[in-house]
C-alpha positions, 0 to 999 in steps of 0.5 A: 466467493462473491467479492466487491472490489473498490479502488483499481489503481496501480495496486488494486487492478492487478489484485482484482485481476488475480481474484478473477483468475482464481475463479472468484466472482467480482463486482468492481467500482472505481471513480475513473470508469476507464480503469474498470473496463479491462477487468469487465472484459475479463469477467468482472461486473462493473458497479455504477455506484459504491453501493452496487459494489457492496452487495457481496459477502466480502468487500475489498477496498484498496485506496490511497489514504484516509480521506478516500477510505472515509468517503467510500465507507461513510459517505452518502450511500457508502459501504457502511450503509450498503453492506449486509449485516454478515458481510466483511470489509477487508481494507487493504489500504495503508491508513492510520491507526485511528481510522482503522479503530473507527472502522472496526467500531463502526462495522461492529455496530452495524453487525458487519466484520472488518479486517485490515490487510495492507500489503508489502510489494510493488505493482509488479508483485501484485501482478504476479500474486507475490504480495506479502499480506499483513492481516489482523482481525477476528479469527472467524473473519480471517478464516473467511478471507483466507482464500482471497489472500491466497489468490493475491499474495505469496504469504499472509502474516496474521498479527493479532485480532486487533485490525489496527495492529496490521496498519501500524506494522504496514506503515512502520515497514514503509518507514524502514523502506524509506530509510533504505531509500534515503541511505542508498541515495546518500551513499550513491551520491557519495560514490558518484561524486568520487567517480566510482561506477554506481553499478559496480558499487551496487554489485558489491553491496548486493553480493555482500551484506546488502542482498535483501530484495529492497536493496536489489530492487531500489538499488538498481532503480537508483543506479540506473537513474530510472524514473518508474511510472507505476511505483509508489508515489512520493506523496504517499511516502509523505503520507506514510511518514506522517502516519508513523509519526502520529502513531509514534506521538500517541505512544511516546516513541521518538522517531527522529529518522521518520521526521527527517524522511517526512521533511525530505518527502515534503521537499520532493513534493514541493519541487513538483515530484509528488507523483514520482516514485518514492525512490526519488529520495535518491535524486534529492540526495544527488541534488544536495551533493551538486550532482 
């Protein structure tokens, strides 16, 4: 398929690379041009402007937040005006319910399709085409996108025909991951301060009741006191807690744990850790414990 791809960060670049490996024809755009040069050497065409990446039958965006998506889609010579009438925009970003609804309506009025397909998985999963993709949109549109999802992920879960549902599922899942990070951080602070070896403790956890990948992956990072350089930023964790709380407020759903997590991410950002991996919640817990 002919595909435009906008947003080549830690997640977008390996996702685009897997589309190339699967034989799709790719035209790529990124504000920082150096990020597209390696893909060009692998066969991608470089777009000089956003509009140039919107000439294909499918446009994929993988961007950081609502403002970035709004700029690409609604800005001057943006995707909304550049895409042809039968094209589909697949937004794989973690964005708000409100923006997803707006995108659905705007693309519909322009005669274009819109699918929300955010993902679960870290950059290493993106590189290995092992992402889990949460997709929502009209059945006919999802069918056209299926082979692209197969090239980027190990499994695609279709939620409904309402794109915003996929976004809600995504940031609710990120809320759960952040809850695990906070709990692990507090638990590791407790055992460290009592003198118990953190790696032995981790082995007990993951060999018994806590064997899920999120405990194994992040438990190892926390036990090793690693500082991942290409992970999910603390600032993005803060953004996602705000998205979850906004959706919760709109639906009258109390989420006191999400409020706590928002405050702890705010603490991390305030202490200069905005770009640190969100597992840094454990470092904050350790500091509060005097470690």
